[in-house]
C-alpha positions, 0 to 999 in steps of 0.5 A: 319621108313621104306618106307612100313610104310608110306602106312599104315599111314592114312591121317590126319583129321581135326576132332573135337569131340563134347560133349561126342565124339559122334559128329565129325566135318567132311568135310560136317560139315566144309562146313556147318560152312563155309557157315553159318559164311560167310553168317553172315559176308557178311551180316554184312559187306554189312549192314555196307556199306549201313549204311555208317559206314566208316572204309574203307568199300565200294563196289568194283569197277573195271573200273567203274563196281561194282564187286559183291561178287558173282563173288568171290564166283563163282571163289572160287567154280570153283577153289575148284572144279578143285582142288577136281577133280585134286588132290582128297584130303583126310583127312585134305585137304578134310576138308579144301576144304569143308570149302573153297567150303562152302565160295564160295557157301555162297558168290554166294547164298547171291546174288541168287536174282541178278542172278535169276532176272538178275539185282541188287535187293540186297536191294529190296524186291526181294532180300529176295529170296537170304536169302531163297536160303541160308536157303535152302542149309543150311538145306539140308547140315545140314540134310546130316551132320545128316546122311540123305541117299537118297538111302540105301541098296544093289541094288535090295534088298527090302531095296533098293527098299523101299528107291527108293520108298520113294525118288520117293514119296518125290520128287513128294511131293516136286514138288507139294510144288513148284507148290503150291508156297512153294519153301522153303518147297519144297527144305527142303522137299527133305531131310526132307520128313514130310515137303514135305508131310505137304506142299503138303497137305496144301493150295497153295499160291494164286499166285501159278500155283496150285492155278490158275489151281485148285482154279479158279472154287473153290471160297471157297478154293481160299478165304481160300488160300488168308486168309491163306497167307495174308499180315500178314503171309508174314510180319512175314516171312519177319521179320525173313529174315530182322532180319538176313539179313537186311531190304530192302530199301523202294520201291518207292511210288506206286511200292510196291509189296509183294513177296510170 
């Protein structure tokens, strides 16, 4: 083989076709799969540790300090980011980097509530926010796998301007969702605009900024909001969270709080 032939060789890929060959696993898909598997494995391990299952499982302590798994996630993301910038890998190497980065993202987001509240709330009701964070990133990553494009067309063309307008509208609707206390809907709506539209139109959560600002002098709407987002509504969503991630420890008597 002549040396010139090497320049014509494409970098190897870790691409596996699914079904009839229409779907192909590429770096973003590897990241998605790594995030999902890491999250499920991490939650299984932490639940076994809490249950005292033994088998050598336990929290890691260094010098009497509990080292949370988000620390490893942050280090993995930093290392992967440096590698991507320094080596700009292609083909199989890029797929591996995507998977490794997904592992780091999952480990970090699994303790999102900890770095959001700046205290260990992993097994408290606030810890359910970590499940929401992982869910949001999985949905966004999944939408990108499906070919979601924020801006399309050549700059300055009618197609480009139309996509910019749609993106601006989507972001506006997502912000409204966030102001209405619908964090998951707002984040998912960035890539799936119908969710943002539905969330922006429907009632705000009673404890949200939107409710305090716009429902204070509208008692009927405030009453409807409380009826719509009652304890049963929160309990249904919590059952799904707890099925995947495990139920939080019971709060001390008199300190129970519903997280909306």
